C-alpha positions in Angstrom: -93.2 103.6 -127.1 -93.1 103.3 -123.2 -96.1 101.3 -123.2 -94.8 98.6 -125.6 -91.7 98.7 -123.5 -93.4 98.1 -120.2 -95.6 95.5 -121.8 -92.5 93.8 -123.3 -90.9 93.6 -119.8 -93.9 92.2 -118.4 -94.2 89.4 -120.9 -90.6 88.7 -120.5 -91.1 88.5 -116.7 -94.0 86.0 -117.1 -92.1 83.7 -119.5 -89.3 83.7 -117.2 -91.4 82.8 -114.5 -93.1 80.1 -115.9 -89.8 78.7 -116.9 -88.4 79.1 -113.7 -87.7 76.1 -111.1 -89.3 77.8 -108.2 -92.4 75.4 -108.5 -90.3 72.1 -108.7 -88.1 73.5 -105.7 -91.1 74.2 -103.6 -92.4 70.8 -104.2 -89.0 69.2 -103.4 -88.6 71.3 -100.1 -92.0 70.4 -99.1 -91.3 66.7 -99.5 -88.2 67.2 -97.3 -90.0 69.0 -94.7 -92.9 66.3 -94.5 -90.2 63.6 -94.1 -89.0 65.3 -91.1 -92.5 65.5 -89.7 -93.1 61.9 -90.3 -90.1 60.9 -88.3 -91.7 63.2 -85.6 -95.0 61.6 -86.0 -93.7 58.0 -85.9 -91.4 59.1 -82.9 -94.5 59.9 -80.8 -95.5 57.7 -78.1 -99.3 57.3 -78.5 -99.7 56.8 -74.5 -98.0 60.0 -73.2 -98.0 63.7 -74.2 -100.7 65.3 -76.1 -102.1 61.7 -76.7 -102.3 60.9 -73.0 -106.0 62.1 -72.9 -106.8 59.6 -75.8 -104.6 57.0 -73.9 -106.7 57.5 -70.8 -109.8 56.9 -72.7 -108.4 53.7 -74.1 -107.6 52.4 -70.6 -111.1 53.1 -69.4 -112.5 51.1 -72.5 -110.1 48.4 -71.5 -111.3 48.2 -67.9 -115.0 48.0 -69.3 -114.1 44.9 -71.7 -112.1 43.6 -69.0 -115.6 42.7 -67.3 -116.3 40.4 -70.3 -112.8 39.0 -70.7 -112.1 37.9 -67.2 -115.3 35.6 -67.2 -114.3 34.5 -70.6 -111.1 33.3 -69.4 -112.5 31.0 -67.0 -115.1 29.8 -69.5 -112.2 29.0 -72.2 -110.1 27.2 -69.4 -113.2 25.1 -68.4 -113.7 24.3 -72.2 -110.3 23.4 -72.5 -110.1 21.2 -69.6 -113.5 19.2 -70.6 -112.2 18.9 -74.2 -109.2 17.1 -73.0 -110.9 15.3 -70.2 -113.5 13.5 -72.6 -110.9 12.6 -75.0 -111.0 9.0 -75.0 -107.9 8.7 -77.2 -105.8 10.6 -74.7 -105.9 9.9 -71.0 -105.8 13.0 -69.0 -102.7 12.8 -67.0 -101.1 14.8 -64.1 -98.7 16.4 -66.4 -101.4 17.6 -68.8 -103.4 18.8 -66.1 -100.5 21.0 -64.5 -100.0 22.2 -68.2 -103.5 23.5 -68.2 -103.2 25.5 -65.1 -99.8 26.9 -66.0 -101.6 28.1 -69.3 -104.4 29.4 -67.3 -102.1 31.4 -65.0 -99.9 32.8 -67.9 -103.2 33.8 -69.6 -104.5 35.6 -66.5 -101.2 37.4 -66.2 -101.2 38.5 -69.7 -104.9 39.9 -69.4 -103.8 41.7 -66.3 -100.6 43.4 -67.6 -101.0 43.9 -71.1 -102.3 47.4 -70.7 -99.2 48.0 -68.6 -96.7 46.4 -71.1 -98.0 48.6 -73.9 -96.4 51.7 -73.3 -93.0 50.0 -72.8 -93.5 48.2 -76.2 -94.3 51.8 -77.9 -90.9 52.8 -76.3 -88.9 49.9 -77.5 -90.4 50.6 -81.0 -89.4 54.1 -81.0 -85.8 53.4 -79.9 -85.6 51.0 -83.0 -87.0 54.0 -85.2 -84.5 56.2 -84.2 -81.6 53.9 -85.5 -83.0 54.0 -89.0 -83.0 58.0 -88.9 -80.2 59.6 -90.9 -80.5 63.3 -90.6 -77.7 63.9 -93.2 -79.7 62.5 -95.9 -81.9 64.8 -97.7 -83.6 65.4 -101.0 -81.3 67.9 -102.8 -84.1 70.2 -103.9 -81.9 72.6 -105.8 -80.4 70.1 -107.9 -83.4 68.0 -108.8 -85.6 71.0 -109.2 -82.9 72.3 -111.7 -82.8 68.9 -113.6 -86.7 68.8 -113.7 -86.8 72.6 -115.1 -84.2 71.8 -117.7 -86.3 68.8 -118.7 -89.0 70.9 -119.7 -89.8 73.5 -122.4 -90.9 77.1 -121.6 -94.5 76.6 -122.8 -95.1 73.4 -120.5 -92.8 74.3 -117.6 -95.5 76.1 -115.6 -98.0 73.2 -116.2 -95.6 70.4 -115.7 -94.5 72.1 -112.5 -98.0 72.5 -111.1 -98.9 68.7 -111.9 -95.5 67.7 -109.9 -96.3 70.0 -107.2 -99.8 68.3 -106.9 -98.5 64.9 -107.0 -96.0 65.7 -104.1 -98.7 67.3 -102.2 -101.2 64.3 -102.5 -98.2 61.8 -101.6 -97.3 64.0 -98.6 -100.9 64.1 -97.4 -101.3 60.2 -97.8 -98.1 59.5 -95.9 -99.2 61.7 -93.0 -102.5 60.0 -93.1 -100.9 56.6 -93.1 -98.7 57.7 -89.7 -101.8 59.1 -88.0 -104.0 56.0 -89.0 -101.6 53.8 -87.1 -102.4 55.5 -83.9 -106.2 54.8 -84.4 -105.5 51.1 -85.4 -103.7 50.8 -81.8 -106.7 52.5 -79.9 -109.0 50.3 -81.6 -107.2 47.2 -80.8 -106.3 47.7 -77.3 -109.8 47.6 -75.6 -110.6 44.2 -77.0 -107.1 42.5 -75.6 -109.1 41.0 -72.7 -111.6 39.2 -74.8 -109.1 37.8 -77.5 -106.4 36.9 -75.1 -109.0 34.9 -72.9 -109.0 32.2 -75.4 -105.5 31.3 -74.6 -106.7 29.6 -71.7 -108.6 27.2 -73.9 -105.4 25.9 -75.9 -105.9 24.1 -79.1 -107.4 25.8 -82.2 -109.5 28.3 -80.1 -106.2 29.8 -78.6 -105.2 30.7 -82.2 -107.5 33.7 -81.9 -105.3 35.1 -78.9 -102.2 34.3 -80.7 -103.5 36.3 -83.7 -104.4 39.1 -81.4 -100.7 39.1 -80.0 -99.4 39.2 -83.6 -101.5 42.2 -84.8 -100.6 44.1 -81.6 -97.0 43.6 -82.6 -97.3 44.3 -86.0 -99.2 47.7 -85.3 -96.6 48.5 -82.5 -93.5 48.0 -84.6 -94.3 48.8 -88.0 -92.9 52.2 -87.6 -89.6 50.6 -87.7 -90.2 49.6 -91.5 -91.6 53.0 -92.0 -88.4 54.4 -90.6 -86.4 52.5 -93.0 -88.6 53.9 -96.0 -88.3 57.2 -94.9 -84.4 56.8 -94.5 -83.9 55.7 -98.1 -86.4 58.0 -99.6 -84.4 61.2 -100.5 -81.4 59.3 -101.7 -83.9 56.9 -103.8 -85.3 59.8 -105.5 -82.2 61.9 -106.2 -80.7 59.1 -108.1 -81.7 59.1 -111.6 -80.9 56.2 -114.0 -82.9 57.9 -116.7 -80.8 61.1 -116.4 -77.6 59.1 -116.4 -78.5 57.0 -119.5 -79.2 60.2 -121.5 -82.8 59.2 -122.3 -85.6 61.8 -123.1 -85.7 64.7 -120.9 -89.2 64.6 -120.1 -88.9 60.9 -118.5 -86.9 62.7 -115.9 -90.1 64.3 -114.5 -91.7 60.8 -115.0 -89.2 58.9 -113.0 -89.2 61.7 -110.2 -93.3 61.3 -110.2 -93.1 57.6 -110.1 -90.5 57.6 -107.3 -92.4 59.8 -104.9 -95.6 57.6 -105.7 -93.3 54.5 -105.0 -92.2 55.9 -101.6 -95.7 56.6 -100.7 -96.8 53.3 -101.6 -93.8 51.6 -99.6 -94.7 53.6 -96.7 -98.2 52.7 -96.9 -97.4 49.2 -97.6 -94.9 48.6 -94.8 -97.6 46.9 -92.9 -97.9 44.0 -95.4 -94.1 43.7 -95.9 -93.5 43.1 -92.3 -96.6 40.8 -91.9 -95.2 38.6 -94.8 -91.5 39.0 -93.6 -92.5 37.5 -90.0 -95.5 35.5 -91.0 -97.6 37.6 -89.0 
C-alpha cells in the first residue's frame, strides 16, 4: 500500500514537472540575459580595455602595410597626373594641377591619421548605441512562459519546452557570434587602410577602391547602432502576440514565439545588409 502511494506521488510530481512552465521560463530568462550581454558587447570599444592588446597588434600591422601604402600613394598620384596630362581632349590647366596636389595632400593626411581617428569613430558609434538602449523594456518571461505552457498539453509540454529551449539557445549563440564577429571584421580591415586609401591620389575610377574602403570602414564601425535598434525592439516584439489575441490555435502561440526569436536573430545578423542598402554603401 505504501509502495503504491509513494509511486503515485512520484508519478504525479513527474507529470506535474513535465507540464510546468519552468523550461519555457528559463529559456525566456536566458534570452533577456543575452540581450543585456549583447548591449555590453556592442558597447565595448575594440581599441581599449581588454581588447587593447589586440588593437596594438593591429596598429603594428598597420605600420607594416604603411611601408607598402606610402609608395603606392606616390605611384597613384603620378599615374593620375600622367593620365590627365596625356589626355588630348582636355588641356591640363593650372586649376586641374592644383586640384591634383590638393587631392594628394588630403590622401596623405588620411593615410597618416586614419589609425588615430578610428578610436574616436568607435566612441561616436558607442554613444549612438546608448541612445537606442531602453533598459525598462524586457521580455516578460513569466507571462510568456505561462502562455507557452498553457498552449501545450501535458504529454507534449516537456518535449516542446526542450525544443523551444534549444531554439533560444541556438539563437543566443548566433547573436553573440555576430557581435563578436564584428570585432574581427574591424581588425582585418584596418591594416589594409594605407593600401586601399592610396588609390585616392589617382582620382577617376581608380579612386573608387579608396571610397569603397571608407564606406566599408564606416559600415563596420556604425552597424552597432542598427543592432542596438534591433535589440531595443526585440523584447516588445516577441511579447506581442497577434495569434494569441486572435484566438487562433494554441500551438501557434509557441510557433509564433519561435519564429519571432529567429526573426530577431536574423535581423541582428542582417543589420549590416540593411545599413548597406539604406545608405547605398
